[in-house]
C-alpha positions as CSV (number, residue, x, y, z in Angstrom):
1,X,7.5,15.0,-45.9
2,X,4.8,15.2,-49.1
3,X,5.2,19.3,-49.2
4,X,9.1,18.7,-50.0
5,X,8.5,15.9,-52.5
6,X,6.0,18.2,-54.0
7,X,8.3,21.1,-54.5
8,X,11.2,18.8,-55.9
9,X,9.1,17.3,-58.2
10,X,7.9,20.8,-59.6
11,X,11.7,21.8,-59.7
12,X,12.5,18.8,-61.5
13,X,9.8,19.0,-63.9
14,X,10.5,22.7,-64.4
15,X,13.9,21.7,-65.6
16,X,12.8,19.5,-67.6
17,X,10.5,21.7,-69.7
18,X,12.9,24.6,-69.7
19,X,15.7,21.9,-71.4
20,X,13.2,20.5,-73.6
21,X,12.2,24.2,-74.9
22,X,15.7,24.7,-75.6
23,X,16.7,22.0,-77.4
24,X,13.6,22.0,-79.5
25,X,14.2,25.7,-81.0
26,X,16.0,26.2,-84.2
27,X,17.3,28.6,-86.1
28,X,14.1,29.0,-88.8
29,X,15.7,32.6,-89.7
30,X,15.5,33.1,-93.4
31,X,18.8,34.9,-94.5
32,X,18.1,38.1,-96.5
33,X,19.8,41.1,-98.0
34,X,24.0,40.5,-97.4
35,X,23.6,37.5,-95.4
36,X,22.1,35.6,-98.4
37,X,25.1,36.6,-101.1
38,X,27.0,33.7,-102.0
39,X,30.6,34.0,-101.8
40,X,32.0,34.7,-105.1
41,X,35.8,33.7,-106.0
42,X,37.8,34.7,-109.1
43,X,38.7,31.7,-111.6
44,X,41.9,33.1,-111.8
45,X,44.2,35.9,-110.2
46,X,47.1,37.0,-112.6
47,X,50.0,39.1,-111.0
48,X,51.7,41.8,-113.6
49,X,49.0,42.1,-115.6
50,X,49.1,43.6,-119.1
51,X,46.7,43.7,-121.5
52,X,47.2,45.0,-125.5
53,X,44.6,46.0,-127.7
54,X,45.5,45.9,-131.3
55,X,43.5,46.2,-134.4
56,X,44.4,45.7,-138.0
57,X,42.3,46.9,-141.3
58,X,42.3,43.4,-142.7
59,X,42.1,39.5,-141.5
60,X,45.1,37.9,-140.3
61,X,46.1,34.6,-140.1
62,X,47.3,33.3,-136.5
63,X,50.7,33.6,-136.6
64,X,51.0,37.3,-138.8
65,X,51.6,40.5,-136.7
66,X,52.4,42.8,-139.9
67,X,49.7,45.5,-140.4
68,X,48.3,46.0,-136.4
69,X,48.4,48.7,-134.5
70,X,48.7,49.0,-130.9
71,X,45.2,51.1,-129.9
72,X,45.9,50.1,-126.0
73,X,48.1,48.7,-123.3
74,X,46.5,48.4,-119.8
75,X,48.6,47.1,-116.9
76,X,47.9,46.8,-113.2
77,X,50.0,44.5,-110.5
78,X,47.1,42.3,-110.1
79,X,43.9,41.4,-111.6
80,X,40.8,39.4,-110.6
81,X,39.2,37.3,-113.4
82,X,35.5,36.3,-113.3
83,X,34.6,35.3,-116.3
84,X,33.2,32.4,-115.6
85,X,30.1,33.9,-114.6
86,X,26.7,35.0,-116.2
87,X,28.0,38.7,-116.4
88,X,32.0,38.7,-117.4
89,X,34.2,41.0,-115.5
90,X,37.4,41.1,-114.8
91,X,38.8,43.6,-111.3
92,X,41.8,45.6,-110.7
93,X,41.9,46.0,-106.8
94,X,45.2,47.9,-106.8
95,X,44.7,50.2,-109.5
96,X,45.0,50.3,-113.1
97,X,47.0,52.3,-115.8
98,X,46.0,52.5,-119.4
99,X,48.4,53.8,-122.3
100,X,46.0,54.8,-125.3
101,X,47.5,55.9,-128.4
102,X,45.5,57.7,-131.5
103,X,46.2,57.6,-135.0
104,X,49.0,59.6,-135.1
105,X,50.9,57.0,-132.3
106,X,50.2,59.7,-130.0
107,X,50.5,58.6,-126.1
108,X,47.8,59.4,-123.6
109,X,47.0,57.7,-120.6
110,X,44.7,56.7,-118.1
111,X,44.9,56.0,-114.5
112,X,42.8,55.2,-111.1
113,X,42.9,53.4,-107.7
114,X,40.2,50.7,-108.8
115,X,38.7,49.2,-112.3
116,X,36.4,46.6,-113.6
117,X,35.9,45.3,-117.2
118,X,33.0,44.4,-118.2
119,X,33.4,41.7,-120.8
120,X,29.8,41.6,-122.0
121,X,29.7,44.9,-122.5
122,X,33.1,45.9,-123.3
123,X,32.6,49.0,-120.7
124,X,35.5,49.9,-118.4
125,X,34.8,51.2,-114.6
126,X,37.4,53.7,-113.6
127,X,37.1,54.9,-109.9
128,X,39.2,56.6,-107.1
129,X,41.6,59.7,-108.3
130,X,40.9,58.6,-111.8
131,X,43.3,60.9,-114.2
132,X,43.1,61.4,-117.7
133,X,46.3,62.9,-119.6
134,X,46.7,63.6,-123.0
135,X,49.6,63.6,-124.9
136,X,48.8,67.4,-125.7
137,X,48.7,68.4,-121.8
138,X,45.2,68.4,-121.3
139,X,44.1,66.9,-118.0
140,X,40.9,65.8,-116.1
141,X,40.5,64.7,-112.7
142,X,37.3,63.0,-111.3
143,X,36.4,60.0,-109.0
144,X,34.8,57.8,-111.7
145,X,34.6,57.7,-115.1
146,X,33.3,54.8,-117.6
147,X,35.5,54.1,-121.2
148,X,33.1,52.9,-123.4
149,X,35.8,50.9,-125.9
150,X,33.3,49.9,-128.4
151,X,32.5,53.8,-129.4
152,X,35.8,54.8,-128.2
153,X,33.8,57.1,-125.5
154,X,34.5,58.0,-122.0
155,X,31.7,59.8,-119.6
156,X,31.7,60.9,-115.9
157,X,28.4,61.6,-113.8
158,X,30.7,63.1,-110.8
159,X,32.6,65.9,-110.0
160,X,35.4,66.7,-112.6
161,X,38.7,69.2,-112.8
162,X,39.5,69.9,-116.4
163,X,43.0,71.9,-117.2
164,X,43.5,73.0,-120.9
165,X,47.2,74.2,-121.3
166,X,46.4,75.3,-124.8
167,X,44.2,78.2,-123.7
168,X,45.4,78.4,-119.7
169,X,41.6,77.1,-118.6
170,X,40.6,75.5,-115.5
171,X,37.1,74.1,-115.5
172,X,35.2,72.8,-112.5
173,X,32.3,70.9,-113.3
174,X,29.5,67.6,-112.6
175,X,29.0,65.2,-115.5
176,X,30.8,65.1,-118.6
177,X,31.4,63.3,-122.1
178,X,34.1,63.0,-124.5
179,X,35.9,61.2,-126.8
180,X,39.6,59.9,-125.8
181,X,42.0,61.9,-127.2
182,X,40.1,65.1,-124.9
183,X,39.6,66.8,-128.5
184,X,35.6,66.8,-128.0
185,X,34.2,67.8,-124.6
186,X,30.5,67.6,-123.4
187,X,30.0,68.7,-119.6
188,X,26.9,68.7,-118.3
189,X,26.9,71.5,-115.4
190,X,30.0,73.7,-115.2
191,X,30.0,75.9,-111.5
192,X,33.2,78.1,-109.8
193,X,36.1,79.4,-110.6
194,X,36.9,79.2,-114.2
195,X,40.3,80.6,-115.0
196,X,40.8,81.9,-118.2
197,X,44.1,83.0,-119.9
198,X,44.5,86.4,-121.2
199,X,45.7,87.3,-124.7
200,X,48.0,90.4,-124.4
201,X,47.6,92.9,-127.5
202,X,50.9,94.3,-128.7
């Protein structure tokens, strides 16, 4: 009888101890890395977004629009506004299309699958199937490039293909910087096949 009581008492004590251990456990794991990131939401979302960049040689009153020149028009199906953050930016998750105009009002275009405008630095980051097509038929294709609007300078560190119909050349390389109308190019590294159009002497 005493042995049965003792066995029962030991069983109850063991169950009680395990229960106390289970309920006293706390999640003291400190969240780090990806788990520590706070959720960030845009302060605004715009559909059918259109942004027009203009310049003027003289200061205008708010109701005046004469003597202004359209420099670029950016369009996107959706834009997320994060301008309320310490480092403000705007994203274009469904792609972006930019028409920009030179001093003679000739239009060139840039398209990409994704874009970010950093308001503090005035730099646009374009990613995924980036294509620049100039008004004279030149074309640059790459996976990512940056457009410094303040200095009107564009650059990439990625692989690229540059096609120039004026001299019939196709150039592959990695890393390039250039001005917005593709009239000045500085390729960092070129490789592969370069096709050069031959001139026939009559």
